[in-house]
Structure formats: structure tokens, C-alpha cells
RODO-2510 file (C-alpha; in nm, 4 decimals, decimal comma):
residues 415
     n   res          X          Y          Z
     1     m    -0,4643     1,2187    -1,4211
     2     n    -0,5034     1,2289    -1,0437
     3     a    -0,4103     0,8672    -0,9912
     4     l    -0,0518     0,7970    -0,8969
     5     p     0,1550     0,5354    -1,0794
     6     a     0,1838     0,2053    -0,8954
     7     t     0,5424     0,2683    -0,7829
     8     e     0,4550     0,6099    -0,6407
     9     r     0,1450     0,4771    -0,4674
    10     l     0,3667     0,2200    -0,2984
    11     q     0,5972     0,4880    -0,1627
    12     a     0,3302     0,7420    -0,0690
    13     p     0,2773     0,7579     0,3083
    14     a    -0,0469     0,6059     0,4307
    15     a    -0,3158     0,8432     0,5522
    16     p    -0,3412     0,8515     0,9314
    17     l    -0,6230     0,6426     1,0725
    18     p    -0,8869     0,8125     1,2909
    19     r    -0,8555     0,7656     1,6668
    20     i    -1,0702     0,4982     1,8230
    21     v    -1,2007     0,6601     2,1403
    22     g    -1,2868     0,3267     2,3011
    23     l    -0,9183     0,2321     2,2911
    24     d    -0,8295     0,5617     2,4578
    25     v    -1,0779     0,4809     2,7341
    26     a    -0,9266     0,1342     2,7852
    27     r    -0,5781     0,2858     2,7911
    28     g    -0,6946     0,5421     3,0463
    29     l    -0,8240     0,2592     3,2656
    30     a    -0,4843     0,0903     3,2337
    31     v    -0,3103     0,4079     3,3534
    32     i    -0,5408     0,4316     3,6556
    33     g    -0,4687     0,0660     3,7265
    34     m    -0,0960     0,1413     3,7170
    35     l    -0,1471     0,4218     3,9662
    36     a    -0,3376     0,1818     4,1915
    37     q    -0,0515    -0,0686     4,1746
    38     h     0,1952     0,1902     4,2982
    39     f    -0,0165     0,3940     4,5403
    40     a    -0,3385     0,2224     4,6507
    41     s    -0,3710    -0,0346     4,9280
    42     l    -0,4721    -0,3453     4,7365
    43     p    -0,5900    -0,6676     4,9063
    44     p    -0,2979    -0,9041     4,9722
    45     s    -0,4904    -1,2200     4,8799
    46     p    -0,5784    -1,3147     4,5191
    47     p    -0,9261    -1,2233     4,3890
    48     t    -1,1968    -1,4785     4,4616
    49     l    -1,5061    -1,5216     4,2432
    50     f    -1,7532    -1,5194     4,5342
    51     r    -1,5897    -1,2276     4,7207
    52     p    -1,6610    -0,9122     4,5148
    53     g    -1,4523    -0,7061     4,7531
    54     s    -1,1451    -0,8966     4,6401
    55     w    -1,1965    -0,8283     4,2689
    56     v    -1,0012    -0,5034     4,2886
    57     g    -0,6966    -0,7265     4,3299
    58     l    -0,7133    -0,7883     3,9530
    59     v    -0,5605    -0,4427     3,9134
    60     s    -0,2285    -0,5745     4,0414
    61     g    -0,0619    -0,7335     3,7421
    62     g    -0,3772    -0,7082     3,5321
    63     s    -0,3123    -0,3408     3,4577
    64     t     0,0296    -0,4267     3,3179
    65     i    -0,1231    -0,6886     3,0881
    66     l    -0,3961    -0,4479     2,9737
    67     f    -0,1321    -0,1810     2,9079
    68     a     0,0698    -0,4255     2,6946
    69     v    -0,2256    -0,5589     2,4937
    70     i    -0,3372    -0,2053     2,4085
    71     g     0,0241    -0,1205     2,3290
    72     g     0,0204    -0,4001     2,0732
    73     i    -0,3060    -0,2709     1,9259
    74     s    -0,1478     0,0746     1,8946
    75     i     0,1554    -0,0719     1,7185
    76     g    -0,0771    -0,2559     1,4820
    77     i    -0,2660     0,0641     1,4012
    78     i     0,0589     0,2567     1,3467
    79     t     0,1772    -0,0128     1,1062
    80     g    -0,1328    -0,0191     0,8895
    81     a    -0,4043    -0,1892     1,0988
    82     a    -0,5959    -0,4204     0,8621
    83     r    -0,3776    -0,3142     0,5654
    84     r    -0,0547    -0,5101     0,5123
    85     l     0,2258    -0,2634     0,4483
    86     d     0,5089    -0,3406     0,2107
    87     g     0,8112    -0,1787     0,0587
    88     q     0,8788     0,1800     0,1602
    89     q     0,5724     0,2058     0,3829
    90     l     0,6809    -0,0993     0,5835
    91     l     1,0309     0,0456     0,6192
    92     r     0,8874     0,3743     0,7445
    93     a     0,6664     0,1911     0,9955
    94     r     0,9631    -0,0037     1,1294
    95     m     1,1732     0,3103     1,1618
    96     k     0,8879     0,4778     1,3519
    97     l     0,8760     0,1883     1,5977
    98     l     1,2536     0,2012     1,6483
    99     a     1,2372     0,5749     1,7160
   100     r     0,9506     0,5330     1,9616
   101     a     1,1345     0,2493     2,1333
   102     a     1,4458     0,4651     2,1735
   103     v     1,2527     0,7534     2,3310
   104     i     1,0551     0,5242     2,5622
   105     f     1,3700     0,3366     2,6690
   106     l     1,5581     0,6579     2,7531
   107     l     1,2604     0,7923     2,9459
   108     g     1,2315     0,4629     3,1338
   109     a     1,6020     0,4697     3,2200
   110     v     1,5635     0,8186     3,3695
   111     l     1,2555     0,7179     3,5692
   112     n     1,4319     0,4047     3,6940
   113     a     1,7198     0,6205     3,8144
   114     i     1,4980     0,8548     4,0155
   115     s     1,2607     0,5851     4,1427
   116     p     1,4705     0,2917     4,2680
   117     g     1,2688     0,0031     4,4069
   118     v     0,9585     0,0864     4,1997
   119     g     0,8837    -0,1221     3,8915
   120     v     0,9020     0,1042     3,5844
   121     i     0,7757    -0,0859     3,2829
   122     l     0,9003     0,1503     3,0128
   123     c     1,2410    -0,0046     2,9369
   124     v     1,0857    -0,3494     2,8960
   125     y     0,8008    -0,1921     2,7011
   126     a     1,0499    -0,0344     2,4596
   127     l     1,2320    -0,3631     2,4028
   128     c     0,8977    -0,5244     2,3180
   129     y     0,8570    -0,2630     2,0441
   130     i     1,1835    -0,3852     1,8948
   131     a     1,1002    -0,7537     1,9451
   132     v     0,7820    -0,7347     1,7347
   133     i     0,9366    -0,5500     1,4388
   134     p     1,0322    -0,8677     1,2462
   135     l     0,6776    -1,0030     1,2907
   136     l     0,4744    -0,7137     1,1501
   137     r     0,3783    -0,9026     0,8327
   138     v     0,2834    -1,2309     0,9997
   139     r    -0,0813    -1,3239     0,9420
   140     p    -0,3032    -1,2059     1,2301
   141     r    -0,4535    -1,5486     1,2970
   142     t    -0,1036    -1,6957     1,3229
   143     l     0,0031    -1,4161     1,5578
   144     a    -0,2979    -1,4632     1,7837
   145     l    -0,2606    -1,8412     1,8048
   146     a     0,1143    -1,8156     1,8640
   147     a     0,0626    -1,5575     2,1393
   148     v    -0,1949    -1,7679     2,3271
   149     a     0,0091    -2,0865     2,2839
   150     g     0,3141    -1,8971     2,4076
   151     m     0,1278    -1,8089     2,7270
   152     v     0,1224    -2,1810     2,8062
   153     v     0,4703    -2,2756     2,6856
   154     v     0,6830    -1,9699     2,7701
   155     p     0,6136    -1,9661     3,1488
   156     v     0,7296    -2,3285     3,1750
   157     l     1,0445    -2,2561     2,9747
   158     l     1,1167    -1,9507     3,1895
   159     a     1,0785    -2,1582     3,5066
   160     y     1,3354    -2,4085     3,3772
   161     l     1,5693    -2,1280     3,2690
   162     a     1,5491    -1,9774     3,6177
   163     a     1,6264    -2,3152     3,7734
   164     f     1,9214    -2,3580     3,5369
   165     k     2,0478    -2,0104     3,6262
   166     q     2,0301    -2,0874     3,9982
   167     w     2,2051    -2,4189     3,9440
   168     r     2,4919    -2,2737     3,7426
   169     l     2,5511    -1,9510     3,9332
   170     p     2,6261    -1,8793     4,3029
   171     v     2,3201    -1,7852     4,5036
   172     n     2,4302    -1,4240     4,5368
   173     a     2,5175    -1,3806     4,1676
   174     s     2,3096    -1,1501     3,9506
   175     f     2,2531    -1,1511     3,5777
   176     e     2,0469    -0,8410     3,5071
   177     e     2,0390    -0,8939     3,1293
   178     f     1,8878    -1,2381     3,1846
   179     d     1,6236    -1,0967     3,4201
   180     l     1,5336    -0,8197     3,1785
   181     l     1,4666    -1,0681     2,8987
   182     f     1,3677    -1,3944     3,0639
   183     a     1,2801    -1,3455     3,4305
   184     p     1,0024    -1,5839     3,5414
   185     n     0,8800    -1,3259     3,7928
   186     g     0,8153    -0,9565     3,7525
   187     l     0,8526    -0,7786     3,4197
   188     s     1,0560    -0,9273     3,1366
   189     v     1,0547    -0,9029     2,7591
   190     a     0,9740    -1,2643     2,6684
   191     p     0,6268    -1,2878     2,8294
   192     l     0,5341    -0,9221     2,7760
   193     t     0,5986    -0,9539     2,4011
   194     l     0,3207    -1,2150     2,3804
   195     y     0,0643    -0,9547     2,4907
   196     f     0,1952    -0,7158     2,2252
   197     l     0,1651    -0,9822     1,9556
   198     l    -0,1947    -1,0520     2,0537
   199     g    -0,2706    -0,6794     2,0376
   200     i    -0,1134    -0,6507     1,6916
   201     a    -0,3240    -0,9449     1,5738
   202     l    -0,6415    -0,7779     1,7031
   203     s    -0,5627    -0,4570     1,5140
   204     r    -0,5140    -0,6575     1,1933
   205     f    -0,8671    -0,7991     1,2297
   206     d    -1,0045    -0,4393     1,2244
   207     i    -1,0519    -0,3424     1,5869
   208     s    -1,3516    -0,1194     1,5056
   209     s    -1,5662    -0,3976     1,3564
   210     a    -1,8473    -0,5554     1,5594
   211     r    -1,7242    -0,9032     1,4683
   212     t    -1,3768    -0,8364     1,6107
   213     v    -1,5190    -0,6855     1,9297
   214     l    -1,7490    -0,9838     1,9776
   215     g    -1,4529    -1,2145     1,9275
   216     m    -1,2603    -1,0219     2,1932
   217     l    -1,5443    -1,0564     2,4429
   218     v    -1,5943    -1,4274     2,3801
   219     g    -1,2203    -1,4909     2,3798
   220     g    -1,1832    -1,2927     2,7010
   221     v    -1,4438    -1,5055     2,8779
   222     v    -1,2787    -1,8266     2,7562
   223     l    -0,9324    -1,7173     2,8709
   224     v    -1,0610    -1,6069     3,2134
   225     v    -1,2349    -1,9418     3,2626
   226     v    -0,9336    -2,1420     3,1440
   227     g    -0,6738    -1,9273     3,3202
   228     y    -0,8247    -1,8211     3,6517
   229     g    -1,0936    -2,0899     3,6663
   230     g    -0,8606    -2,3699     3,5657
   231     g    -0,5941    -2,2456     3,8025
   232     w    -0,8425    -2,2392     4,0896
   233     a    -0,9555    -2,5932     4,0092
   234     v    -0,5986    -2,7222     4,0067
   235     t    -0,4905    -2,5458     4,3265
   236     e    -0,7777    -2,4669     4,5629
   237     g    -1,0124    -2,7264     4,4191
   238     a    -0,7515    -3,0006     4,4436
   239     g    -0,6281    -2,8847     4,7823
   240     t    -0,2866    -2,7721     4,6600
   241     g    -0,3187    -2,4021     4,7185
   242     t    -0,0051    -2,3902     4,9305
   243     a     0,3173    -2,4937     4,7647
   244     a     0,5357    -2,7413     4,9460
   245     v     0,8845    -2,6136     5,0226
   246     p     1,1324    -2,8435     4,8445
   247     p     1,4224    -2,9790     5,0478
   248     a     1,7436    -2,7828     5,0189
   249     p     2,0431    -2,9532     4,8584
   250     a     2,3267    -3,0834     5,0732
   251     g     2,5419    -2,8138     5,2246
   252     g     2,2914    -2,5334     5,1902
   253     p     2,0336    -2,4023     5,4358
   254     a     1,7688    -2,6564     5,5366
   255     t     1,4629    -2,6544     5,7566
   256     a     1,3759    -2,9361     5,9919
   257     p     1,1157    -3,0148     6,2601
   258     p     1,1954    -2,8621     6,6013
   259     d     1,4188    -3,1345     6,7462
   260     n     1,7805    -3,1553     6,8571
   261     a     1,8982    -3,4280     6,6183
   262     a     2,0696    -3,1822     6,3856
   263     l     2,2820    -3,0470     6,6709
   264     t     2,4622    -3,3834     6,6953
   265     r     2,5583    -3,3688     6,3242
   266     g     2,7715    -3,0574     6,3576
   267     l     2,5219    -2,8167     6,2002
   268     l     2,4529    -2,4651     6,3240
   269     c     2,0816    -2,4441     6,4033
   270     m     1,8593    -2,1426     6,4630
   271     p     1,5242    -2,2111     6,6344
   272     e     1,2258    -2,0436     6,4702
   273     p     0,8532    -2,0700     6,5413
   274     g     0,7531    -2,4245     6,4474
   275     q     1,0869    -2,5272     6,3009
   276     v     1,4639    -2,5149     6,3281
   277     t     1,6757    -2,3814     6,0407
   278     c     2,0180    -2,5469     6,0179
   279     v     2,3218    -2,4713     5,8045
   280     d     2,6597    -2,6361     5,7540
   281     p     2,9320    -2,4191     5,9153
   282     a     3,1395    -2,4627     5,5972
   283     f     2,8594    -2,3246     5,3791
   284     d     2,9842    -2,0262     5,1748
   285     p     2,7061    -1,8409     4,9888
   286     d     2,9627    -1,6761     4,7601
   287     t     3,0729    -2,0044     4,6048
   288     y     2,7868    -2,2429     4,6813
   289     k     2,6026    -2,3927     4,3830
   290     p     2,2923    -2,6002     4,4554
   291     a     2,2252    -2,9341     4,2933
   292     w     1,9885    -2,9325     3,9965
   293     q     1,6304    -2,9118     4,1067
   294     a     1,3430    -2,8997     3,8599
   295     p     1,0892    -2,6200     3,9142
   296     d     0,7532    -2,6959     4,0697
   297     l     0,5191    -2,6683     3,7710
   298     a     0,2182    -2,6666     4,0035
   299     d     0,3051    -2,3012     4,0614
   300     q     0,1944    -2,2320     3,7037
   301     a    -0,1680    -2,2779     3,8142
   302     r    -0,1471    -2,0118     4,0856
   303     r    -0,2671    -1,6589     4,0246
   304     v     0,0211    -1,4393     4,1476
   305     p     0,0527    -1,0784     4,0200
   306     h     0,3523    -1,0216     3,7905
   307     s     0,4423    -1,3896     3,8184
   308     n     0,4226    -1,4843     3,4486
   309     h     0,2508    -1,8051     3,5577
   310     v     0,0297    -1,9745     3,2992
   311     a    -0,2869    -1,9012     3,5003
   312     e    -0,1918    -1,5362     3,5430
   313     m    -0,1025    -1,4841     3,1777
   314     l    -0,4142    -1,6505     3,0364
   315     g    -0,6566    -1,5092     3,2929
   316     g    -0,5024    -1,1609     3,2871
   317     t    -0,5180    -1,1562     2,9082
   318     g    -0,8842    -1,2548     2,9260
   319     v    -0,9568    -0,9643     3,1593
   320     a    -0,7664    -0,7290     2,9265
   321     l    -0,9740    -0,8432     2,6292
   322     l    -1,2967    -0,7977     2,8246
   323     v    -1,2012    -0,4480     2,9417
   324     t    -1,0964    -0,3427     2,5914
   325     g    -1,3994    -0,4981     2,4239
   326     l    -1,6437    -0,3444     2,6712
   327     s    -1,4748    -0,0053     2,6326
   328     l    -1,5240    -0,0254     2,2552
   329     v    -1,8898    -0,1205     2,3007
   330     v    -1,9859     0,1251     2,5743
   331     t    -1,7869     0,4357     2,4745
   332     p    -1,9991     0,5394     2,1702
   333     r    -2,3099     0,5287     2,3912
   334     v    -2,1693     0,7396     2,6769
   335     r    -1,9062     0,9387     2,4919
   336     r    -1,9549     1,2627     2,6858
   337     l    -1,9255     1,0852     3,0188
   338     v    -1,5915     0,9250     2,9355
   339     v    -1,4220     1,2354     2,7933
   340     p    -1,1851     1,2685     3,0948
   341     l    -1,0918     0,9006     3,0783
   342     a    -1,0364     0,9138     2,7018
   343     a    -0,8215     1,2260     2,7373
   344     l    -0,6126     1,0483     2,9993
   345     g    -0,5705     0,7597     2,7559
   346     t    -0,4365     0,9910     2,4851
   347     m    -0,1710     1,1138     2,7322
   348     a    -0,0892     0,7762     2,8856
   349     l     0,2901     0,8046     2,8627
   350     t     0,2931     1,1486     3,0229
   351     a     0,0476     1,0496     3,2966
   352     y     0,2345     0,7258     3,3699
   353     s     0,5665     0,9109     3,3951
   354     l     0,4304     1,1839     3,6212
   355     q     0,3686     0,9385     3,9045
   356     f     0,7405     0,8610     3,9275
   357     v     0,8311     1,2272     3,9121
   358     l     0,5889     1,2807     4,2000
   359     l     0,7391     0,9884     4,3929
   360     y     1,0862     1,1353     4,3549
   361     t     0,9789     1,4899     4,4411
   362     v     0,7828     1,3961     4,7528
   363     s     1,0524     1,1551     4,8721
   364     y     1,3189     1,4222     4,8208
   365     l     1,1151     1,6609     5,0319
   366     g     1,0807     1,4007     5,3067
   367     g     0,7108     1,3312     5,2646
   368     s     0,7165     0,9638     5,1670
   369     d     0,4397     0,8858     5,4164
   370     l     0,2007     1,0878     5,2044
   371     l     0,2315     0,8311     4,9249
   372     s     0,1412     0,5219     5,1209
   373     d    -0,2363     0,5294     5,1365
   374     n    -0,5437     0,5335     4,9146
   375     q    -0,5855     0,9065     4,9541
   376     s    -0,2782     0,9810     4,7427
   377     f    -0,4065     0,7463     4,4716
   378     f    -0,7468     0,9168     4,4757
   379     v    -0,6003     1,2684     4,4599
   380     m    -0,3654     1,1844     4,1733
   381     t    -0,6380     1,0093     3,9734
   382     v    -0,8843     1,2948     4,0124
   383     a    -0,6141     1,5483     3,9231
   384     l    -0,5225     1,3642     3,6030
   385     l    -0,8864     1,3227     3,5007
   386     a    -0,9376     1,6964     3,5534
   387     v    -0,6187     1,8238     3,3873
   388     c    -0,5901     1,5919     3,0861
   389     p    -0,9127     1,7041     2,9092
   390     v    -0,8136     2,0696     2,9497
   391     w    -0,4609     2,0056     2,8231
   392     r    -0,5973     1,8008     2,5340
   393     r    -0,8366     2,0769     2,4279
   394     l    -0,5892     2,3656     2,4623
   395     l    -0,2531     2,2105     2,3741
   396     g    -0,3292     1,8827     2,1960
   397     q    -0,0848     1,6004     2,2653
   398     g     0,0870     1,5541     2,5985
   399     p     0,4544     1,6568     2,6171
   400     f     0,5971     1,3043     2,6006
   401     e     0,3482     1,2006     2,3319
   402     r     0,4570     1,5041     2,1308
   403     l     0,8196     1,3937     2,1711
   404     l     0,7300     1,0435     2,0512
   405     s     0,5496     1,1777     1,7460
   406     a     0,8371     1,4085     1,6551
   407     a     1,0913     1,1270     1,6824
   408     a     0,8717     0,8976     1,4734
   409     r     0,8287     1,1623     1,2007
   410     r     1,2028     1,2166     1,1799
   411     a     1,2709     0,8441     1,1631
   412     a     1,0121     0,7982     0,8882
   413     q     1,2026     1,0333     0,6577
   414     v     1,3947     0,7525     0,4923
   415     g     1,4449     0,6506     0,1323
***
């Protein structure tokens, strides 16, 4: 008989799923967005609905969210997509994720070392791989609802954790492990994992089905309206677009109107345009601990790139769903036109890493000024779109993707 016994079928490795070109296109767009974040001159003000010229500002922060959502979809596909793995197959899938996480983390550590001051997402990205491993068998609907709910709850918790950290530690103290996991600003594992979980849930619903794609598009619109639209209504619409600066606790730096009253209280005052900043002469920043001050939750309604604010997380996720859904819809109709973009998406890790290698090389040669304008972004983007299809046709996977696959195959040889 050709059929395998039940126990052998359980242990037999699952057949690889075919690539979904629309996902490669969306991933390629995410890579270009990452390049824009690091090289292009983006508008300093947040995007505004009635100013189309400002919409490009969605790239800042939005590309990171798109990258993470698609990363979650990829994890879901690797771990069975709509099929729920169990037994030996589930163990193999988890070992593959651990191996991929290890390679990505080591690569990120190297890129961080050669590119100080530039946000490299890979180490955080790798930790998200590990964070989702225990949740691979959770029902997709539960994952999706938990991820969206977390985008409302987690930013508030992170804001309170940051306030607690500032209260308990001196102002010049650092706690890098805390920032890596729970920072309310920038890149940290806690909020980024929510995007991964949503991506895994989408893959479990069968990402290639028309019903799932329609759900992504509708959900994307709803999240954009609730996140960006709701945030605008709370801030600009209510006239609270500018946050009030809370008063500093006793002993620390404080700002006051430009008068001379503080001079009579023994404070050292430094005149500045429109105000005078005063400080107690006994103030020691090395030992000073401020009084407890609750965070301003109104900030959660403001769209600030990489802020992990509620408005940014919900709205950015909506944009990511729209970009991914539209890529899945449009790609089959214009497949030849998007070949370069799809090829870039299949080599996303290599392309993403190359930008930091370029930063290091040019800076080492003393040409940092060449990397500060839109021209460098344009040249790098065109070069990647030209080289990736040729590499893909002649050599297959990119070098770092090949390394990931080899590590995953080795790790899967268990049991």
C-alpha cells in the first residue's frame, strides 16, 4: 500500500507550500520603506488626510509595522499555514524558528556594531520569533483579537512601566534589557510581537483565499479610521495637538515664565527665548529620583513614528493590512510588472542588511554626506530592483536567506 500508517504520517515532514508572490511584493515594498526611513528626506510633520504630499510620511514607522506583519505571515506559513501542526511536525517547526531567530539575532548584532546610531530591527525581530513559539497552536481568531486588543492595552502599560522606571532609577541610569523588551518608544519586543501574532493569525485563515483578503482590506480600513482618524479627532479635532509640559518635581529642573522671582529663591536660572529654566544648585543628576508622575495618556492618540502609541499601532497596522491585501489582489493581474519588486521581497533579509554594510563602508571612507539625501535612496532602490531579479534567476536564494534555510534544515533534524 502507498498510504503511510497514522504514526508515520504524523512524523513525515509537511510538503513545502508554494510561494505567494503577492506577499513577496508586499515584503519588497516594506524593504523599500525601510530604505526610505534610513536614507530619504521624509516630511517632519505627520501625514494629513487632505495633504497628499504628506502621505509619504507613513513610510516612517509604517514600514516597520508592515515588515513585522508580513514576518508573522511568513512564520505562520512555515508552521503549517491553515493546517494545525502537532507532534513531531510541530517540534520541527519550533526548532526551525529557533534556528532562524539565532541567525537573525547574530546578524543584527553584527550590523548594530558597525552601524551605531541607526535603528537595526533584526535583534528585536529575532526575539519576536522566540516570543511567538508558545502560541503557534492558538486559534487564529483568538490570536487576531488578542493582537488588536493588545494594541490598545500594551501601549498604556508600557507608558506606566516607563514612568515607574524613571521614578525608581536616577535620570542618567540605563536599563538596556528593559528597553529592548518594553520600551514605550522606538523598537521593543512587546509591541512588535503583536504585529507578528496578527500575521500568524492571517496565515491560519488561508492568506490566498479571497475571503481572507477581503477581510484584510475591510479590517485595514477600520483600523486606519479608528487609529489615525480617532487620534486626529482626539488631538487636532479637540485642540490638544500639542502636549502640555508637566511641571518638574521639586529639586529637579523646572521652567518658569521670564521673570526674576526665582532668583530670590536661591535657584540658578538660565534665560531662554520665552522662558527661564531654573535648577536647584544642590541638584545632582546622578542620584536624583523624581517624584511619581503618571504618564500623559493623551499622547496615545498622537501619531508619532516608532512611538508605540495606540493611534500609531492601530493605524499603522491598518495601513499594513491594506498594503498586503492590495498586493495580493493586484499582483496576479500585473505579475510581469512586479517581478523586480517580488524578487526583492524574496531577498528581504539580504537587501535590508546591505544598507547597513553600505552605511559602514561609505562612512569609513569619509563619504557620509553622500548618504544624506534622496539621491542615495533612489540609487540604492533602483540598484536592488535591478540586481535582485538577476540574482534570483541565476543563483536562487539570497546569501542570508540561504543561510537561514540551511540553519532551519539542520534544526529540523530532530527526533
